C-alpha positions as CSV (number, residue, x, y, z in Angstrom):
1,M,0.0,0.0,0.0
2,N,1.3,3.4,-0.9
3,I,0.4,6.0,1.7
4,I,-0.3,9.5,0.3
5,H,0.2,12.1,2.9
6,K,0.1,15.9,3.0
7,N,3.6,17.2,3.5
8,I,4.9,20.4,4.8
9,D,6.0,21.6,1.4
10,G,3.0,23.8,0.6
11,G,0.5,21.1,1.3
12,K,1.7,19.0,-1.7
13,A,0.8,15.4,-1.6
14,F,3.6,12.8,-1.2
15,G,3.8,9.1,-0.9
16,W,6.3,7.4,1.3
17,G,5.5,3.9,-0.1
18,T,6.9,4.8,-3.5
19,A,10.3,5.5,-2.1
20,S,10.5,2.4,0.2
21,A,13.2,0.6,-1.9
22,D,15.4,3.7,-2.0
23,Y,14.9,4.3,1.7
24,A,16.1,0.7,2.4
25,L,19.2,1.2,0.2
26,F,20.3,4.7,0.9
27,R,19.0,6.0,4.2
28,D,20.6,3.6,6.5
29,I,23.6,5.9,7.0
30,Y,23.7,6.8,10.7
31,P,27.2,6.5,12.2
32,Q,27.9,4.7,15.5
33,E,28.2,8.0,17.3
34,F,24.5,8.6,16.5
35,Y,23.6,5.4,18.3
36,D,26.1,6.0,21.1
37,K,24.2,9.2,22.0
38,I,21.1,7.1,22.8
39,I,23.0,4.4,24.8
40,N,24.8,7.1,26.8
41,R,21.3,8.3,28.0
42,N,20.7,4.7,29.2
43,L,17.8,4.4,26.8
44,C,16.8,1.6,24.4
45,V,18.8,-0.9,26.4
46,S,18.2,-4.3,28.0
47,G,15.1,-4.5,30.1
48,Q,13.2,-1.8,28.3
49,N,10.3,-2.0,25.9
50,V,10.7,0.6,23.0
51,L,8.2,1.8,20.4
52,D,9.7,3.3,17.3
53,T,7.2,5.5,15.6
54,G,7.6,6.4,11.9
55,T,10.1,3.5,11.8
56,G,10.3,3.5,8.0
57,T,12.4,0.5,7.0
58,G,13.3,-0.2,10.6
59,V,16.7,1.4,10.7
60,L,16.6,2.3,14.4
61,P,15.2,-1.0,15.7
62,R,17.6,-3.0,13.5
63,H,20.7,-1.2,14.6
64,M,19.7,-0.9,18.3
65,H,18.4,-4.5,18.6
66,R,21.9,-5.7,19.8
67,Y,21.6,-3.6,23.0
68,G,18.9,-5.8,24.4
69,A,15.7,-3.8,24.4
70,K,12.4,-5.3,23.1
71,W,11.5,-3.2,20.0
72,T,8.2,-2.5,18.3
73,G,8.1,-0.4,15.1
74,T,5.2,1.4,13.5
75,D,4.9,3.3,10.2
76,I,2.0,4.8,8.3
77,S,3.3,3.1,5.1
78,G,2.7,-0.6,4.7
79,N,5.4,-0.7,2.0
80,Q,7.9,0.6,4.5
81,I,6.8,-1.9,7.1
82,E,7.3,-4.8,4.6
83,Q,10.8,-3.6,3.9
84,A,11.5,-3.4,7.6
85,K,10.3,-7.0,8.1
86,I,12.6,-8.2,5.3
87,L,15.6,-6.3,6.6
88,S,15.0,-7.4,10.2
89,A,14.7,-11.1,9.5
90,G,15.9,-13.2,12.5
91,M,15.4,-10.3,14.9
92,D,12.7,-10.3,17.5
93,I,11.1,-7.0,16.4
94,D,7.4,-6.5,16.0
95,Y,6.2,-4.2,13.1
96,H,2.8,-2.8,12.5
97,A,1.4,-0.4,9.8
98,A,-0.1,2.4,11.9
99,S,0.2,6.2,12.0
100,A,1.6,7.9,15.1
101,E,-1.8,9.4,15.7
102,N,-3.7,6.0,15.6
103,M,-1.9,3.4,17.7
104,D,-3.8,1.2,20.1
105,F,-1.2,-0.4,22.3
106,P,-2.2,-0.9,25.9
107,D,-1.6,1.7,28.6
108,C,1.8,1.8,30.1
109,S,3.3,-0.5,27.5
110,F,6.6,1.2,26.8
111,D,9.6,2.6,28.6
112,V,10.7,4.7,25.6
113,I,9.0,6.0,22.5
114,T,11.4,7.0,19.7
115,A,10.8,9.2,16.7
116,C,13.7,9.4,14.2
117,Q,13.5,11.8,11.3
118,C,9.7,11.8,11.5
119,F,8.6,13.9,14.5
120,F,7.8,17.0,12.6
121,Y,5.4,15.2,10.3
122,F,3.1,14.2,13.2
123,N,-0.2,15.8,14.2
124,H,1.0,16.4,17.7
125,E,-2.3,17.4,19.2
126,Q,-3.6,14.0,18.2
127,A,-0.4,12.0,18.8
128,M,0.8,13.4,22.1
129,P,-2.1,12.0,24.3
130,G,-1.5,8.5,22.9
131,F,2.2,8.8,23.6
132,F,1.5,9.8,27.2
133,R,-1.0,6.9,27.6
134,M,1.3,4.2,26.2
135,L,4.3,5.3,28.2
136,K,5.1,4.0,31.7
137,P,5.3,6.5,34.5
138,E,8.5,8.6,33.9
139,G,8.8,7.0,30.5
140,R,10.7,8.9,27.8
141,I,10.0,10.2,24.3
142,L,13.3,10.4,22.4
143,V,13.3,12.5,19.3
144,L,16.3,12.0,16.9
145,Y,17.4,13.8,13.8
146,M,20.3,14.0,11.4
147,A,20.7,16.3,8.4
148,W,23.4,17.4,6.0
149,L,24.6,21.0,6.2
150,P,24.7,22.7,2.8
151,F,26.2,26.0,3.7
152,G,29.9,26.0,3.2
153,D,29.7,22.6,1.4
154,N,29.6,22.9,-2.4
155,I,28.4,19.3,-3.0
156,A,25.3,19.4,-0.7
157,G,24.6,23.0,-1.8
158,A,24.7,22.0,-5.5
159,S,22.5,19.0,-4.9
160,E,19.9,21.0,-3.0
161,K,19.8,23.6,-5.9
162,L,19.0,20.8,-8.3
163,V,16.2,19.4,-6.1
164,L,14.7,22.9,-6.0
165,K,14.9,23.1,-9.8
166,Y,12.6,20.1,-10.0
167,N,10.5,20.8,-6.9
168,P,10.5,24.5,-5.9
169,A,8.1,23.8,-3.0
170,W,10.6,21.5,-1.2
171,S,11.2,22.9,2.2
172,G,14.1,20.7,3.1
173,A,16.9,23.0,1.8
174,G,19.0,25.3,3.8
175,E,19.4,23.3,7.0
176,T,21.4,24.8,9.9
177,V,22.2,23.4,13.3
178,H,19.4,23.9,15.7
179,P,17.7,22.0,18.6
180,V,14.7,19.8,18.0
181,V,11.6,21.9,18.1
182,I,9.1,20.5,20.7
183,P,5.5,21.7,20.1
184,G,3.8,23.4,23.0
185,C,1.2,20.8,23.5
186,Y,3.8,18.5,25.1
187,H,4.8,20.8,27.9
188,E,1.9,20.1,30.3
189,L,2.5,16.3,30.4
190,F,6.2,16.1,29.5
191,E,9.4,17.7,30.6
192,L,12.4,18.3,28.3
193,V,15.2,16.8,30.4
194,Y,18.0,16.8,27.8
195,H,18.9,18.0,24.3
196,E,22.2,18.0,22.3
197,E,23.3,19.0,18.8
198,Y,26.6,17.7,17.6
199,P,28.6,17.6,14.3
200,L,29.0,14.5,12.1
201,S,30.8,13.7,8.9
202,I,29.2,11.1,6.7
203,H,31.1,9.3,3.9
204,F,29.5,8.8,0.5
205,T,30.3,7.6,-3.1
206,R,28.7,9.5,-6.0
207,E,26.2,6.7,-6.2
208,S,25.3,6.6,-2.6
209,W,24.9,10.4,-2.3
210,N,22.7,10.4,-5.4
211,G,20.6,7.7,-3.7
212,R,20.4,9.6,-0.5
213,M,19.3,12.8,-2.3
214,K,16.8,10.8,-4.4
215,A,15.3,9.3,-1.2
216,C,14.6,12.8,0.3
217,R,11.0,13.8,0.4
218,G,11.6,16.5,-2.3
219,I,12.4,13.9,-4.9
220,G,11.4,10.2,-4.3
221,A,8.3,10.9,-2.3
222,S,7.0,13.8,-4.3
223,L,7.8,13.6,-8.0
224,A,6.5,11.5,-10.8
225,E,8.6,8.6,-12.1
226,K,9.7,10.5,-15.3
227,E,10.6,13.6,-13.2
228,I,12.7,11.4,-10.8
229,A,14.5,9.8,-13.7
230,A,15.3,13.2,-15.3
231,W,16.5,14.6,-12.0
232,E,18.7,11.5,-11.3
233,Q,20.3,11.7,-14.7
234,E,21.1,15.4,-14.3
235,H,22.3,14.9,-10.7
236,M,24.7,12.1,-11.6
237,K,26.1,14.2,-14.4
238,L,26.6,17.1,-11.9
239,L,28.4,14.9,-9.4
240,A,30.7,13.5,-12.1
241,E,31.7,17.1,-12.8
242,I,32.2,18.5,-9.3
243,V,33.3,15.6,-6.9
244,P,35.7,12.7,-6.8
245,P,34.3,9.1,-6.6
246,E,34.3,9.3,-2.8
247,F,33.8,12.2,-0.4
248,D,32.5,13.3,3.0
249,I,29.4,15.5,3.6
250,P,29.1,17.5,6.8
251,H,26.0,16.7,8.9
252,Y,24.7,17.4,12.4
253,G,22.8,15.2,14.8
254,A,20.2,16.3,17.3
255,I,18.6,14.6,20.2
256,A,15.8,15.6,22.5
257,E,14.6,13.6,25.5
258,L,11.2,14.2,27.1
259,K,10.2,12.7,30.4
260,R,6.6,11.7,31.2
261,K,5.4,13.7,34.2
């Protein structure tokens, strides 16, 4: 099933399901430091039940599974969930196709609820009460984010410019380092107990960077197949002209931890 959703790019419809294969191939790029930040907060570890909302292809549960927590993953896209099940073969991870706003797990089921790269898509007025209900007393919401930094990097900047050529409404360009924004509706029932923003450098080949850009919402989840093919042809030509076969792209990571009151 391909889920069509209203995105934040001028209300234009997009479908996560159409990009599932590229998500599986090209968005599993978090370095070990990204996962260490979670473990250092003593979260998502042995003895804890964790719900990963907006799990996509299950990147977070798959990589954190080795630390001993019991993971459940949900995503609005059935195609993403099917990819997650395939990639998680042999791991004790439960996956369900469900939106963040419409989950029906029992009260006090989880020690931690995670949201990685997806938090700002949620309808928070609807999702927040469910998060509160499903968390155990003093349970945590952990919001995680990683993004490339285009300013001062000619590769990311040039790729963003090309995305905007094909999709001028795309709002993902021009990222700068900033804390995760927590909507006001959370403050009555949750307390922000920790946040951190930190630099990262991610290694790519021309092919993997092209895939990563293709799997952003401005291309793979928004454009028609012919438009995607035209963008990809032009992007690979651009990369061949401006970068060596392998290179690093500056990113930053951000983490925000909310405690259930």
